[in-house]
C-alpha positions in Angstrom: 8.7 6.4 5.0 11.3 4.9 7.4 11.7 1.2 7.3 10.6 0.7 10.9 7.4 2.5 10.3 6.8 0.4 7.2 7.3 -2.9 9.1 4.6 -1.8 11.6 2.3 -1.0 8.6 3.1 -4.3 6.9 2.6 -6.3 10.1 -0.8 -4.6 10.6 -1.8 -5.4 7.0 -0.7 -9.0 7.2 -2.1 -9.6 10.7 1.3 -10.4 12.1 1.8 -9.1 15.7 5.2 -7.3 15.8 6.0 -9.4 18.9 6.1 -12.4 16.6 8.4 -10.9 14.0 11.5 -10.9 16.2 11.2 -14.7 17.0 10.5 -15.4 13.3 13.9 -13.9 12.4 15.8 -15.4 15.3 15.6 -12.3 17.6 13.6 -11.7 20.8 10.0 -10.6 21.0 10.9 -7.0 21.6 13.2 -6.7 18.6 10.9 -4.6 16.5 9.9 -2.2 19.3 13.5 -1.8 20.4 14.5 -0.8 16.9 11.7 1.8 16.8 12.3 3.3 20.2 16.1 3.5 19.5 15.4 5.2 16.2 17.7 2.7 14.5 17.6 1.0 11.2 18.0 -2.8 10.9 20.5 -4.3 8.5 19.3 -5.1 5.0 19.4 -8.8 5.8 17.2 -8.3 9.0 14.9 -6.0 7.1 14.4 -8.6 4.4 13.8 -11.3 7.1 11.2 -9.1 8.9 9.3 -8.4 5.7 9.4 -12.1 4.8 8.0 -13.0 8.2 5.0 -10.9 7.2 4.7 -12.4 3.7 6.4 -9.5 1.9 9.6 -9.2 0.0 12.3 -6.6 -0.1 13.0 -5.8 -3.7 14.6 -3.1 -5.9 12.8 -1.8 -8.9 13.4 1.0 -11.5 11.6 4.1 -10.1 9.1 4.2 -13.0 8.2 0.5 -12.5 7.1 0.7 -8.8 3.5 -0.7 -8.6 0.9 1.4 -6.8 0.6 -1.1 -3.9 4.3 -0.9 -3.1 5.7 0.9 -0.1 8.7 3.1 -0.5 11.5 3.4 2.0 12.9 6.9 1.7 15.9 8.6 3.3 15.0 11.4 5.7 15.1 14.6 3.6 17.4 17.3 5.1 17.3 20.2 2.7 14.3 22.1 1.4 14.9 20.7 -2.1 15.0 17.2 -0.8 11.8 17.8 1.2 10.1 19.1 -1.9 11.3 16.1 -3.9 10.1 13.7 -1.2 6.6 15.4 -1.2 6.4 15.1 -5.0 7.3 11.4 -4.9 4.8 10.9 -2.1 2.1 12.7 -4.1 2.8 10.7 -7.2 2.7 7.4 -5.2 -0.7 8.4 -3.7 -2.0 9.3 -7.2 -1.0 5.9 -8.5 -2.6 4.2 -5.5 -5.8 6.2 -6.0 -5.9 5.3 -9.7 -5.4 1.6 -8.9 -8.2 1.7 -6.3 -10.5 3.4 -8.8 -9.7 0.8 -11.5 -10.4 -2.0 -9.0 -13.7 -0.4 -7.9 -14.7 -0.1 -11.6 -14.0 -3.8 -12.1 -11.0 -3.5 -14.3 
């Protein structure tokens, strides 16, 4: 997932209108939508600030320690091998999320 798509998802989950993220990080109201329409990526510092405005944190973890509720920012795959690897990672992440939901539903 690209970061800008993630910030829209995180904003939706946290109830934060994207028009309030820009001002929360010292930018204008259209900051998030301008990044998306330009196809740009924000700096790491601005990415962290935008996530914090939504109550999330930007962290780095070992690949085998990523919790199921985490969202992963992935580079856009260009080769067939990279695309296959990305799909495998996505399938594994979805499997972990499904297992976590099932455990929660079973009351664990």
